[in-house]
C-alpha positions in Angstrom: 71.0 381.2 -19.4 67.8 382.1 -17.6 66.4 379.2 -15.9 62.7 379.2 -14.8 59.2 378.4 -15.6 56.2 380.7 -16.3 53.6 380.7 -13.6 50.3 381.3 -15.5 47.0 382.5 -14.1 43.9 381.7 -16.2 41.4 384.5 -16.2 38.1 385.2 -18.1 37.7 388.7 -19.4 34.4 390.7 -19.8 33.9 389.3 -23.3 33.9 385.8 -22.0 37.2 384.9 -23.6 39.9 383.0 -21.7 43.1 384.9 -21.4 46.4 384.0 -19.8 48.3 386.3 -17.5 52.0 385.8 -16.7 52.5 386.6 -13.1 56.3 386.2 -12.7 59.2 384.0 -13.5 59.9 381.3 -10.9 63.5 380.3 -10.8 64.3 376.6 -10.8 67.5 375.0 -9.4 69.3 372.7 -11.7 70.4 369.3 -10.4 74.1 369.7 -10.9 77.2 367.9 -9.8 77.4 370.4 -6.9 73.9 369.5 -5.8 74.8 365.8 -5.7 78.1 366.6 -4.0 76.5 368.6 -1.2 74.3 365.7 -0.3 77.3 363.3 -0.4 78.9 365.6 2.1 75.8 365.7 4.2 75.5 361.9 4.1 79.1 361.6 5.3 78.2 363.5 8.5 75.4 360.9 9.1 77.8 358.0 8.5 80.3 359.5 10.9 77.7 359.8 13.6 76.5 356.2 13.0 80.2 355.1 13.3 80.4 356.8 16.7 77.3 355.0 17.9 78.9 351.7 16.8 82.0 352.7 18.8 79.9 353.3 21.9 78.3 349.8 21.4 81.8 348.2 20.9 80.8 347.2 17.4 83.9 346.5 15.1 81.9 347.5 12.0 82.4 351.2 13.0 85.6 351.4 11.0 83.9 350.2 7.8 81.2 352.9 8.2 83.8 355.5 8.8 85.7 354.5 5.7 82.5 354.8 3.7 82.0 358.3 5.1 85.6 359.2 3.9 84.7 357.9 0.5 81.6 360.1 0.4 83.7 363.2 1.2 86.2 362.2 -1.5 83.4 361.9 -4.1 82.0 365.3 -3.0 85.4 367.0 -3.4 85.9 365.4 -6.8 82.5 366.7 -7.9 83.4 370.3 -6.9 87.2 370.7 -6.7 87.6 374.1 -5.1 90.5 374.9 -2.8 91.5 377.8 -0.6 95.0 379.4 -1.0 95.9 378.0 2.4 96.0 374.6 0.7 99.7 375.4 0.5 99.9 374.4 4.2 99.2 370.8 3.1 102.8 370.5 1.7 104.6 371.0 5.1 101.9 369.1 6.9 102.3 366.1 4.6 106.1 366.3 5.1 105.6 366.3 8.9 103.2 363.3 8.7 105.6 361.3 6.6 108.5 362.0 9.0 106.3 361.0 12.0 105.1 357.9 10.2 108.7 356.9 9.5 109.4 357.1 13.2 106.4 354.9 14.2 107.5 351.9 16.2 104.6 349.9 14.6 103.4 350.7 11.0 99.9 349.4 11.7 99.6 351.8 14.7 101.1 354.6 12.6 98.7 354.0 9.7 95.7 354.2 12.1 96.8 357.5 13.6 97.7 358.9 10.1 94.1 358.4 9.0 92.8 360.0 12.2 95.0 363.1 11.7 94.0 363.3 8.0 90.3 363.1 8.8 89.8 366.8 10.0 91.9 368.0 7.1 89.7 366.2 4.6 86.5 367.5 6.3 87.6 371.1 6.2 88.6 370.9 2.6 85.2 369.4 1.7 83.3 372.1 3.7 85.3 374.8 1.9 84.5 373.4 -1.5 80.7 373.7 -0.7 80.9 376.9 1.4 78.1 378.4 -0.6 76.0 375.2 -0.8 75.9 374.2 2.9 72.1 374.0 3.1 72.0 370.2 2.6 74.8 369.7 5.3 73.0 372.1 7.6 69.7 370.2 7.2 71.5 366.9 8.0 73.1 368.5 11.0 69.8 369.6 12.5 68.2 366.3 11.6 71.0 364.6 13.7 70.7 367.0 16.6 66.9 366.8 16.8 66.8 363.0 16.5 69.4 362.8 19.3 67.3 365.0 21.5 64.1 363.0 20.8 66.0 359.8 21.6 67.2 361.3 24.8 63.7 362.0 25.9 62.9 358.3 25.2 66.1 357.4 27.2 64.8 359.2 30.2 61.4 357.4 29.9 63.1 354.1 29.4 65.3 354.6 32.5 62.2 354.9 34.6 60.0 352.3 32.9 62.6 349.6 31.9 61.9 349.9 28.2 64.8 348.9 25.9 67.4 351.4 24.9 69.9 351.6 22.0 72.7 353.0 24.1 73.2 352.2 27.8 72.6 355.0 30.3 75.6 356.9 31.5 75.7 357.7 35.2 78.4 360.1 36.4 79.7 359.1 39.8 76.7 356.8 40.0 74.4 359.8 40.6 73.9 362.0 37.6 72.2 360.8 34.3 74.1 362.4 31.5 72.3 363.0 28.3 74.1 361.4 25.3 71.5 360.8 22.7 71.9 357.9 20.2 75.5 359.1 19.6 76.5 357.6 22.9 78.9 360.4 24.0 77.6 363.0 26.4 80.3 365.6 25.6 79.6 365.5 21.9 75.8 365.5 22.6 76.2 368.8 24.6 78.5 370.3 22.0 76.3 369.7 18.9 73.3 371.1 20.8 75.3 374.2 21.7 76.2 374.6 18.1 72.6 374.3 17.1 71.8 377.0 19.7 74.4 379.3 18.3 73.2 378.8 14.7 69.6 379.4 15.5 70.4 382.7 17.3 73.3 384.0 15.2 73.0 382.7 11.6 70.3 384.6 9.7 68.0 384.4 12.8 64.2 384.6 12.8 61.8 385.0 15.7 61.0 381.3 15.5 64.6 380.2 15.4 65.4 382.3 18.4 62.6 380.6 20.3 63.6 377.1 19.3 67.2 377.8 20.2 66.5 377.7 23.9 65.4 374.0 23.5 68.8 373.2 22.2 70.5 375.0 25.0 68.5 373.0 27.6 69.6 369.7 26.0 73.2 371.0 25.9 73.0 371.5 29.6 71.5 368.0 30.2 74.8 366.5 29.0 76.4 367.9 32.2 79.5 368.6 30.1 81.5 370.9 32.4 83.8 371.7 29.4 81.0 373.7 27.9 80.8 376.1 30.9 83.5 378.6 29.6 81.7 378.9 26.2 78.4 379.6 28.0 80.0 382.2 30.1 81.6 384.0 27.1 78.4 383.9 25.0 77.3 387.4 26.0 80.6 388.8 24.8 80.2 387.1 21.4 76.7 388.6 21.0 77.7 392.0 22.2 74.3 392.6 23.6 71.4 390.5 25.0 67.8 391.4 25.2 66.2 391.9 28.6 64.5 388.5 28.4 67.9 386.8 28.1 69.4 388.7 31.0 66.3 387.9 33.0 66.8 384.2 32.3 70.5 384.4 33.2 69.7 386.1 36.5 67.0 383.5 37.2 69.3 380.6 36.6 72.0 382.2 38.8 69.6 382.8 41.6 68.2 379.2 41.3 71.8 377.8 41.5 72.6 380.0 44.5 69.5 378.9 46.3 70.2 375.3 45.5 73.8 375.5 46.8 72.9 377.3 50.0 69.9 375.1 50.8 71.8 371.9 50.1 69.7 370.7 47.2 72.6 370.7 44.9 75.1 369.1 47.3 75.3 366.0 45.1 76.1 367.9 41.9 78.4 370.3 43.7 80.3 367.3 45.1 80.8 365.8 41.7 82.1 369.1 40.3 84.6 369.6 43.1 85.7 366.0 42.8 86.4 366.5 39.1 88.3 369.8 39.6 90.4 368.1 42.3 90.9 365.0 40.2 91.9 366.6 36.9 93.4 370.0 37.8 94.3 370.5 41.5 95.7 367.1 42.5 96.9 366.1 39.1 96.4 362.4 39.9 94.9 361.3 36.6 96.0 360.0 33.2 95.0 363.4 31.7 97.3 365.4 34.0 100.1 362.8 33.5 99.9 363.2 29.7 100.6 366.9 29.9 103.7 366.1 32.0 104.9 363.9 29.2 104.1 366.5 26.5 106.2 369.1 28.4 109.1 366.7 28.8 109.0 365.7 25.2 108.9 369.3 23.8 111.5 370.5 26.3 113.7 367.7 25.0 113.7 369.2 21.5 110.8 367.3 19.9 110.2 369.4 16.8 109.2 366.7 14.2 107.5 364.2 16.4 108.3 360.9 18.2 106.2 358.9 15.8 102.6 358.3 14.9 100.8 355.8 17.1 103.2 356.3 20.0 101.3 358.3 22.6 97.8 359.3 23.7 95.7 357.8 20.9 93.9 354.5 20.8 96.5 352.9 18.5 99.3 353.6 21.0 97.5 351.5 23.6 96.2 348.9 21.2 99.6 348.1 19.9 101.5 348.6 23.1 103.7 351.7 22.6 107.0 351.6 24.5 106.9 355.4 24.9 104.7 355.0 28.1 107.5 353.1 29.7 110.2 355.5 28.5 108.5 358.4 30.1 107.4 356.3 33.2 103.7 357.1 32.5 101.5 356.6 35.6 98.1 355.2 34.8 96.9 355.5 38.4 95.6 351.9 38.3 93.6 352.4 35.1 96.1 350.9 32.6 93.7 348.0 31.7 90.6 350.3 31.6 91.5 353.4 29.6 91.7 353.1 25.8 93.3 356.6 25.4 94.7 359.3 27.6 91.7 361.4 26.6 93.7 364.6 25.9 94.3 365.8 22.4 97.2 368.3 22.7 99.7 365.9 24.3 98.7 363.3 21.7 99.2 365.8 18.9 102.5 367.4 20.0 104.2 364.3 21.2 103.4 362.4 17.9 103.9 365.3 15.4 106.3 367.5 17.4 106.1 371.2 17.9 106.3 372.2 14.2 104.0 369.5 12.9 101.5 370.2 15.7 101.3 373.9 15.0 101.0 373.4 11.2 98.2 370.8 11.7 96.2 373.1 14.0 96.6 376.0 11.7 95.5 374.0 8.7 92.4 372.6 10.4 91.3 375.8 12.1 92.2 378.5 9.6 91.8 376.7 6.2 89.1 378.6 4.3 88.8 381.3 6.9 90.0 384.9 6.5 92.5 386.4 8.9 89.7 388.6 10.3 87.0 386.6 11.9 84.0 387.5 14.0 83.3 386.9 17.7 80.9 384.0 17.0 83.6 382.2 15.1 86.1 382.8 17.9 83.5 381.5 20.5 83.0 378.2 18.7 86.7 377.8 18.0 87.6 378.6 21.6 84.9 376.2 23.0 86.1 373.4 20.7 89.8 374.0 21.5 89.1 374.1 25.2 87.1 370.8 24.9 90.1 369.1 23.4 92.2 369.9 26.5 90.1 367.1 28.1 89.2 364.9 25.1 90.2 363.7 21.7 87.4 365.6 19.9 89.7 366.9 17.1 90.1 363.3 15.8 86.5 362.3 16.3 85.0 362.8 12.8 81.4 363.7 13.7 82.6 365.9 16.6 85.0 367.9 14.5 82.6 368.0 11.5 80.0 369.8 13.7 82.6 372.3 15.0 84.0 373.1 11.5 80.6 373.4 10.0 79.5 375.9 12.6 82.8 377.8 12.2 82.3 377.9 8.4 78.9 379.5 8.8 80.5 382.3 10.7 83.7 382.6 8.8 83.0 386.1 7.6 83.6 389.3 9.6 81.0 390.8 11.9 80.3 393.6 9.4 79.5 391.2 6.5 77.3 389.1 8.8 75.3 392.2 10.0 74.8 393.4 6.4 73.5 389.9 5.4 70.9 389.6 8.1 70.0 393.3 8.6 67.2 393.4 6.0 65.2 391.0 3.8 66.4 392.9 0.7 70.0 392.2 1.5 69.4 388.5 2.1 67.5 388.2 -1.2 70.3 390.0 -3.1 72.9 387.7 -1.5 70.9 384.7 -2.6 70.6 386.0 -6.1 74.3 386.6 -6.3 75.1 383.1 -5.2 72.5 381.6 -7.6 74.0 383.6 -10.5 77.5 382.6 -9.5 76.6 378.9 -9.3 74.7 378.9 -12.6 77.1 381.0 -14.7 80.4 380.4 -12.9 81.0 384.2 -12.8 80.9 385.5 -9.2 79.2 388.8 -8.7 80.7 391.7 -6.8 79.3 392.5 -3.4 78.1 396.0 -2.8 77.9 397.1 0.8 
């Protein structure tokens, strides 16, 4: 059925009679179940972010907000039930989770970790269901990023004037103010700004979006998240080529850093970086390094199906006092009463789910809805997020993983398809028409390249 309205122009002819002239047919979008569902999905992202803010403020109502976000995703999936063929991975994953839950020493701890492991799975299923209607989610994502950046500018002002703040300022080593926005987590703040930078420059870019992208990059750097450094270094490889202005900017930054180091202006920042490298990597005297030791011992001992949910690495294992830390003689380095997690995801995953369960979980979350052939931008985002999780629990942070999976879904197609889509306005219009026809009629149109 053709959906639209006639746009009429009233004109007066030479005889003085009024005549109507039909210019064109303007298509209208129906308010369908999918339209509502896409906004439910977008609202869930906002709820997850608010939940993280409440966690940063030590507010117990964060769990209620998080459950409400899960409910919104469930409603969205129910309104548009569409599944990828890799949904078959859910059967072995569910079996692994049931086995691990049965081995939990405390069922309350096991239930908490079960919900955390299911969270990214539900998010990726919801994003796939709305893969051709992600505009609402994308608008919500940029709303969250921009409001965080605006709040961060207020936070800098408040730090110098004493004005009230929503989230306390984070000082690294008592010297560096790390940007964290109203989310309250500097690592996530840097990552979502980096994702916004990539989207503006690589997803149907315009001249204006390319200019705005540098603003997001600046805020990403203000988080001083050193886990983002490899992604920034690999960005030129993902883009294949950079314009002369970008290379000039890279050279200028490199020269400025070199001058700052040689002149001693960056001694404070350099000292912090070297301290972190020694603390986390070289010396190995941290809970993060210790957690990898436990993971290696557990897997080498034949841990294929997990030692139980809520037993290691996650907040539930510490909250409910898991005996596994004593069994493996875990060394907290004097921070046993301070840390709420070991802040490393992979030991948490493979110790609790085992080698088989961990691999299936990762494959389900990262590859569900994605073709076997992916482009370089997808690989860049996936690699950056996976590297981040070597020093964090971002995979089980709903808002964090939502931003990563959303960006990955935008670039789930191969480089050839992405280039065709953005190469000319005619191609973009034809793609939009095909999607509109498919959504209205339920009959997808063939792509012609």
